[in-house]
N, C-alpha and C positions, 0 to 999 in steps of 0.2 A: 504415595506419587515420587517420593524421595526415594524410594529403592527401584521404581522403574526409569525414575531419569537418571540414577548412577549408571544402572545396565547400557544408556544410548551414549552416555559421554562421559569417562572415568574424570577428564580435568576439568568437565563443565564449559559453561562458557568464556571463551577467553581465559581459560584457568592460570595463565602465566599472572593474570593479577588477583588472583583473587583473593592473595594474603593482605592487598590495600585495601581499606574498608573507609566508607564514611560515617561522619557523626552521626548518621540517620540509621545506620544499617541497624536492624531489629527493634528500631523505636515503632511501638505500637501507636502514639498519637501524629498517625499522618495527616498535616495539614499544610495548607500554601497559601498564603494571603488569607489566613482567617478562615478557609474553607476546608472542610474533611473530604477526602474522597469520592464518599458518596455524596454528598450535599454537590460538587462540582459537577459529576454524572446526572444527578436529579436536574438539577438547572437546566443543565443543556439538555436533557431529552426534552423538557417543557417547551425551550425556547425554540427546538427543532421539530416539535411534533416526531420523535423516535420511538415508536413504539416499546420497543427492545433493543439492550444493549449489553454485551459481554467483556468483559475485564479481565487479564492476565498481566501478572506481574514479574518478571524474572529477576532476582537477585540472584548474581552466579551463584552456585550451581544449581540456586532452587527456583521452583517455582512458587513464590511465596504466597500467592491472592490468586484465586478465579474465583471470580464471582458473576453472576448476573442477575441486573435489573432491567423491571419491565417485564413485558410478555414477547413471547415469540409469535404470535397469532393474537390476533384483537378478536378475534369472533372466537375461538376455542377457550381464549383465555391463560393458553400452554404460557407456564414460564420461560424466560429467558433463562437459561442454565451456561454453566461452565463448560456442557456437552450441546449443546445447542449449536447445529452447522449452518454459517453463512456461506452464502457467495464470495471469494475473497477476490472479486474482479479481478483488477490487470496485476494483483499481486502475485498473482501464478505465473508471472514471466519468468520470477525468479526461479521458479520451480525448474521451469522451460531451460533457463540458463544453466541452472545444475545442471539438466539431463544431458545436453552439449558437453561440461566440462566432463561428465561422465563417460561421453565417449570417445571425449579425447584421451583421456586416461588410458580408455579400453586401445587403445588407436586404432579406432576406427572413422575418425574424422580430423581434420587439423583445422588449427582456430581461425587461420589463413587462409584456408580453403575458401575459393569462388560460390556462393551459393548453386551457381549452373552446374559443379562438377555433383551434385547430390539430388538436386531436384531437376528434371528435366521438362521442357518445353515451356518455359519462360521468358518474356521478350528480351530481347538483345542486351539492349541495355540493365536490365537485372542481374545478370549471370554474372558481369565479375564482383557481386558486392559479396563481402567476405562475411562469413561466420559472425566474425569479432565486429563487425560493422554493425549487422543485425542485432547482435546484441545490446550492444550501445547506442543504440538507436540514431546512430550514423549513417543509416544509408541512403536516405533522402526520396525512400518510396512511398509513395502516397498510400494512404491512411484506408482500408475498405470500410470502415465500420462511420467512416465520414462520409459516405456518397449516401446521395438521397435515394436511393432502392434499396438501403441495408435494412433488414427488418428482423431484429435479434431474435424473437418467438421463432423464426423460422428454420426450417432443416434445409442444411446445405450442402452441397458435397463441396470439396477443396476446390477443384475447378470453377465451380461456380462462384466461391468466394474471391478466386484470380480474378474471373473476369469481370469484376465491379470494380477492378482497378487496371486491367490490363494496359486499357488505351490512356489509362489519365497519365497527365506530364508528372517527371519527377519533380520534386519542391528543391532541390540542390543536390550539387554533385556530390557524391556519395565521398564519406571523409573531410567534407569541408565544413559542416555544422554538426548539429543532434535536432530530432525533433520525434517526438514521440510517433511511432505507425504500428498501427494493428498488423499489418502486414507483417514487417517484419519476425512476428512471432508467431505467423501464421507459416510462413518458410521454415523459421526454426525447426517447429513440430513437425514440418513435413521431414524436415533431415534428420530427425530423431529416427521418426518411422525406417525412412531410405535406408539407414546407417545400421540400425539395430536389426532391423528383420522384423518389429511389432510392433503394434499399434501401439502409437504415442502415450494411449491412455495405459496400457499394458506395463509400457516402460517405466512411466513414472511411477504407478502401484506397487511393480517388483522394488525397482532400484531406488522409492524414496521411501513411500508411505508403509510397505510391508517390513520395508529394511529398518525402520524406525518402529513400528509396530505401531502404527498410529491409529488408533481405532475410531476416530473420529473425524477422519479425513477421507472422502469420497467426491470420484467425479460426476458431473451431474447425470450422465446416463444410469449409475447407479443410485440417485436417490429412491424410485420407487421401494427398492430393498431395506430403506432406511425406516426403521420402528418409529413411528406418532406416539407420543403420549397421551390418552385419552381420558376423560373423567369417567365415561361411561360408555355403554352401546360394546361393540364385540371384544373388544381388547379389556374390557373388564378384569379377566382374567390375570392379564398380563399385570395390568395395575395392582391386582391384591397379591401378586408374587413380588412385585416390587414394596410394598406395604409390610412384607416379612421379611423383605431382606432389604434395608434401607440405607444401605451402602452403596449398591447400583442405582446409578443414576442415566434415565433413558436418555437416549441419544434421538433428538427429532431435527427436521431442518425449519428454522423460521421462514415462514412465507413473507416475501420481496413488499416493501409499500413504497409509494408515492404520492406526490403530493398533487391534486388536482383542484383546484378552485380554491385554494385554502385546507383544503380537508385530505383526507388519507383515504390512499386507493388501492387497493391489493394489484401489484402485476403481474402480467400473464407469466408464465415460467418464459427463461430466455431457452433456447435451444443449443447445448453442449458444442453443438456442430458451427452453432455460429460463433463462438467467443474461442475456436481451437487453437492451443497455445498457450492463451492469454486471459483465460475469463471463466474455464469451466469446472473452476474446483471447490466445492466444498469443507470448510473447516470450522472445527471450535477455535475460537481462541485460546483453548490452552493447545492444541496440536498445533496450531502455527507457532506457538512459542518452543515446541518438543522439537518443530521441525529445523526451528532455527538453532536451538542448541546443539540439536546434530550436524548441520553444515558447520558449525562455527567451532565443535569438537572434532571435526575430520572423519566423520562417519558417513557423510556422502560424497564430499570430495577429498582424496585423501592428500594431494599434493599442497602445501601451504602458499606454494604461488600460483596454484589455479583458483585457489580461494581469494589470494591477493587480490588478482583480476577484477573479483567478483564484486571485492569491497571497498575499491578505489573508483575516482571518476575515472571517464573514457578518456582518453587522448587522441587527437583525429591530429590531422593535418601541422606541420608549422609548427607542433608542439603544440597546440591551442587543446587547454581541459576543458572539457563537458562537466560540470557540476553532477554527473550521475552516470550511470550503468544499469544494466541488466533488471530495469523499474527501481532501482535506489536512487535516492537523493543525497546530497553530500552539503548541507551547511558548514558554517566555520567554527561551531563549536566543536573543539578536538574530540575526535571519535565518532562522532553521532552521523549515522547512516539514518533513514526513515525509507518507507513505500506504502503505498496507498492503493486502492482497490475501490472501481463507484460501477455497478452495470445497474441496470434498472432492478430498482427495488433494495439493493444494498450496497452497503460502503464498509470496508474496512481498514485498518491504518496499524503500520507496527513501527517502533523508535526505538533504535538501538542506541545506545552510550555504551561504547566499545574501550573508553581508555581506561587503563588497569586500575586507576584509582575513583573508577565509576561504577562501570560493568552494572547497569539498569536497564531492562526493556521495557517497554510498554506496548502491548496490543489492546487494542478497541474494533469490535466489529456492531454493526446495529441495521436493522432492518428497514432503512430510510434510503434514498439514492441520494447523492451529492453532497452528502456529508464531509465537510472537512475535520478530522478527528485531531490535525495538528497544534491547535494552540488547547483543548483538553487533553491530551496527551504530555505534553508539557507541563501543563499543572499537575497534573498527575506525578510525574517523574517529581517537580519540585517538592511536592510531599513526602517523598521520600527521601530525596535531596535535593536543599535549598536551590545548589550550584547549577542545577540540571532545570529548574523552574524559567519560564518567557521573563524578557525586561517588562517592569509595571511602570516606566514611564507613560504609557498609552494603555485605556481600558482594553483594547483588542491589539494584539501583536503576535506578529511570527518572523520566525527569523528566516534568513535571507542565504541563496546560494552564492549572489554575487557581492559584489561592491556595492558601496552607497550609490554611486553616480551612476551604474548601470540598473541595480535595482530601483531609482527614481526614475531612469528613462524608460524602462519597461512599465513600470505603470501611467504614466503618462502616458505612452503610447498605447497602453489597453483602455485607459479608462476614456480616452478622446474616440473611441470604439463604441461606449455607448452614451453618447450624446450628453456626455458629461459635463459642465464648466468648470475650466480648469485655468484659475488664475496664474499669472507668469509665474515660474518659480524666482523666488528673492534671490539676490545676489547675498549668497552664502559666508561666513567668514571664515568656513573651512567647509572642505569636500567631506569632511566626515558627517555633516548633518545636513538635512534638506527640510523644509515645508513648504506645503502642498497644501493650497485652497480649494474646495471645491464647492459646486453649487451657487446658484444663484439668489437662494433664500437664505434659510435656513443651513450656515453652511456647516461642513466637516472636514476640521484639520487633519492632514495626512504627514507623518514625518517619516525619515528615512535615515538611521543614525548607526554609527558605531561603535561599540563599548569597549572599555578598558581592555579586555581580551581578544578584541579581533573581531567579534562578532556581527554580524549588521541585522539589523531589525528592519519592519517597516509596521507602524502601528497607526492607529487614530481612535478618536474619542469620537464617537457617532452620535450624530445630532441631529441628522433627517433621517428616519427611519427608509425612506423613499430610495437612499443612496444605497440601504444596505446590499442589495444582492449585486448589484454593480462593483460596489466596493470591496464584497468576498472572491468575486471575479478576479477583480486587477488586481488584489494582494496576492492569489494564489499564481498569475501568471507571471507578476513582478518576480517573487521569491525562488521560483522551481522551475527547469527546463521542460518538468511534467509532473 
């Protein structure tokens, strides 16, 4: 793996800082708050009923750990492995944004081009929206996946997807706000096709997957060609071959699951056309890490300035900063950026600590939808470097991309929509901490605070399990734009 990695990028992930090492680098006793990484993941999977998970760790310039836990399919009991494929969900936005930047560097498009220049037949109000506004989710265009008629398992044409929202109201004036919309990346995928003269899949495959020799990354349409490991049956010869050559790790795609009535149920495979541009990619956690290293090392986007745009918050009218861009989110921890995806049956997450003194990345993928891996990833990062772990002031905590006051306001506005009783916010001695009291019976205390390093956290010590779904959703909304 080290040899293959070095062929992808000589300098490694942000190599300018690789000479700076942390006290934990190379320490085999990786623990945070008294728990090993294995213990953290096992407890997390059991609590949330996740059949399988794969973890990949990058300590620049190496992938120092890639390991699977549980099973990728509950019926066949295939093991989750470093090569198991998961639907990366909305993380695919990052691949699409890279494709646009590649076309910019090839002189095929300009980042400030109106989308109407490349995609014909759009509603008049959509046509002036620029490619940069689409990348930064600053378009205000309605999200076709949130429409009542959308079915992720249905095969759609591009025109049919656009028809779902063609007559819907624009949510805000372009470049005056931020809000995730799948329509943004549907249009960007169409721009890739018009500007390159290739299908979106062919362009990304040639210019990202093949360029980086990603052997365990494929579009959903290519899944039928992926070999599935079996314990018996017609592929017994394949299995025997593997046993003779144990260094070969079979590639297979995980089965996706959701919770129905408290029990796991397999999810009908989503049609790749339904997630065009933002959710039709399957990849192993290891390949996600390799893709990320290739991007950081200039193998996908040559210009440092172009990579800089992808790696920093979007700036809209009046110089307002949205703490997200191209699917990435930007908490206040210096150099931290993260991205997640969740589609029916699957959840994936990548956190990058890019400060020269840290240089660690955590990738987690699992075969259950609706999973927020953020807290687990921070605890895992803390096991490798304590400075990267979450605040332990509360049992559950998540870093925010907003100020203390904005985080508290967003939490209160969201939780109110869930019919949860919120006691009036007490007067605070400082704007650096607020306490919110939830529930009319067994109460949960929610706190928002700023640490000495300027990071802002929202956390709670749960006392009423019935509040958990509303709490988790509110925490996610309060701390990030998407």
